[in-house]
C-alpha positions in Angstrom: -40.5 16.4 17.8 -37.1 14.9 18.2 -35.5 12.1 16.2 -33.2 9.8 18.2 -30.7 8.4 15.7 -28.1 5.6 16.0 -25.1 6.1 13.7 -22.8 3.1 13.3 -19.5 3.1 11.5 -19.3 0.3 8.9 -16.3 -1.4 10.6 -15.3 -4.5 12.5 -15.0 -2.6 15.8 -18.0 -1.0 17.5 -18.0 2.7 16.8 -21.5 4.1 17.6 -23.0 7.4 18.3 -26.6 8.2 19.3 -27.8 11.6 18.4 -30.9 13.6 19.1 -32.0 16.2 16.6 -35.1 18.3 15.9 -37.4 17.0 13.2 -37.4 20.3 11.4 -33.6 20.3 11.1 -32.1 19.8 7.7 -30.0 16.9 6.5 -27.1 19.5 6.5 -27.7 20.0 10.2 -27.5 16.2 10.7 -24.4 16.0 8.6 -22.8 18.7 10.8 -23.9 16.8 14.0 -22.3 13.6 12.7 -19.1 15.3 11.7 -18.8 16.9 15.1 -19.7 13.7 16.9 -17.0 11.7 15.1 -14.5 14.5 15.3 -14.0 14.9 11.5 -12.8 18.2 10.2 -15.9 18.7 8.1 -14.3 19.9 4.9 -15.0 16.8 2.8 -17.9 16.0 0.5 -20.7 13.8 1.9 -24.0 12.3 1.0 -26.9 10.5 2.6 -28.6 7.7 0.8 -32.2 6.5 1.5 -32.0 2.9 2.6 -34.3 0.1 3.7 -34.1 -2.6 6.3 -31.5 -4.5 4.3 -29.3 -1.4 3.9 -29.8 -1.2 0.1 -28.5 2.2 -1.2 -31.3 4.3 -2.7 -31.8 7.9 -3.6 -29.0 10.4 -2.8 -29.2 13.6 -0.7 -26.1 15.5 -1.5 -24.1 18.2 0.3 -23.7 20.2 -2.8 -25.9 20.3 -5.9 -24.4 18.8 -9.1 -27.6 17.8 -10.9 -31.3 17.7 -10.0 -30.8 15.6 -6.8 -32.0 16.6 -3.3 -29.6 18.9 -1.4 -29.0 18.5 2.3 -29.6 22.2 3.2 -32.9 22.3 1.3 -34.2 18.9 2.7 -35.7 18.7 6.2 -35.5 15.5 8.1 -39.3 15.4 8.6 -39.9 15.7 4.9 -38.1 12.3 4.3 -38.5 10.4 7.6 -41.7 8.4 8.0 -42.8 4.9 9.1 -41.4 3.3 6.0 -38.2 5.5 5.7 -36.1 5.1 8.9 -32.7 4.0 7.5 -30.0 5.9 5.7 -26.5 5.4 4.6 -24.1 8.3 5.2 -20.8 8.5 3.3 -18.2 11.1 4.3 -15.1 11.8 2.2 -15.6 10.2 -1.2 -11.9 9.4 -1.4 -11.7 7.5 1.9 -15.4 6.3 2.0 -16.2 6.6 5.6 -19.5 4.8 5.6 -22.1 4.9 8.3 -25.5 3.2 8.9 -28.0 5.7 10.3 -31.2 4.5 11.8 -34.1 6.4 13.4 -34.6 4.4 16.7 -37.1 6.7 18.4 -39.3 9.7 17.8 -40.0 11.6 21.0 -41.0 14.9 22.4 -38.6 17.7 22.7 -37.1 18.4 26.1 -37.2 22.2 26.5 -34.0 22.2 28.7 -32.0 20.4 26.0 -30.0 22.0 23.2 -30.2 20.1 19.9 -28.6 18.4 18.1 -26.8 16.6 20.9 -24.8 13.4 21.3 -26.5 11.3 24.0 -24.4 8.1 23.7 -20.9 7.3 22.4 -18.9 4.1 22.2 -15.7 3.4 20.4 -13.1 5.6 18.8 -13.0 6.4 15.2 -9.9 4.6 13.7 -7.1 6.7 12.2 -8.0 5.4 8.7 -11.3 4.6 7.1 -12.1 0.8 7.2 -11.2 -0.9 3.9 -14.1 -1.7 1.7 -14.3 -5.1 -0.1 -16.6 -5.0 -3.1 -17.9 -8.1 -4.8 -17.0 -8.6 -8.5 -19.7 -7.7 -11.0 -21.7 -10.8 -11.9 -21.4 -9.9 -15.6 -17.6 -10.5 -15.4 -18.2 -14.2 -14.7 -18.2 -14.0 -10.9 -20.8 -16.3 -9.3 -22.5 -14.5 -6.5 -23.7 -17.8 -5.1 -20.1 -18.5 -4.0 -20.2 -15.7 -1.4 -21.5 -16.3 2.2 -24.3 -14.3 3.7 -22.1 -11.9 5.6 -20.3 -10.9 2.4 -23.6 -10.3 0.7 -24.9 -8.3 3.7 -21.9 -6.0 3.6 -22.2 -5.4 -0.1 -24.4 -2.5 -1.3 
């Protein structure tokens, strides 16, 4: 089986890549495919986070093991992806926080003439610098979250 994934940079400009990757590939394979598709040098730390339809950040899948978390090289895509787990957040370079939304958009049969992973669609150029992140104040510090509009809340995770 093949997963067709849409990877969207969290930025104002449209920067999108659609990738196809085998279901038995690891998250490390997906990490490498994303790095190559967006022309990163690939020597920075990165993590995937399980997410839901509202892009809430969940359990982490790390590039390197630091505790007891899941590690990319030991975690196959098919062991995590299912009907209720189709969204992920991918963060590359923890100092710059390149943040991407990853969504499984289709599951299809493998084409024997194709080499996977492969980029099948690309729009937009990665900016020179990572988009700035604006984080909401912690509510416990007296900030009233009700004062933020829906777009601000949607972009906060």
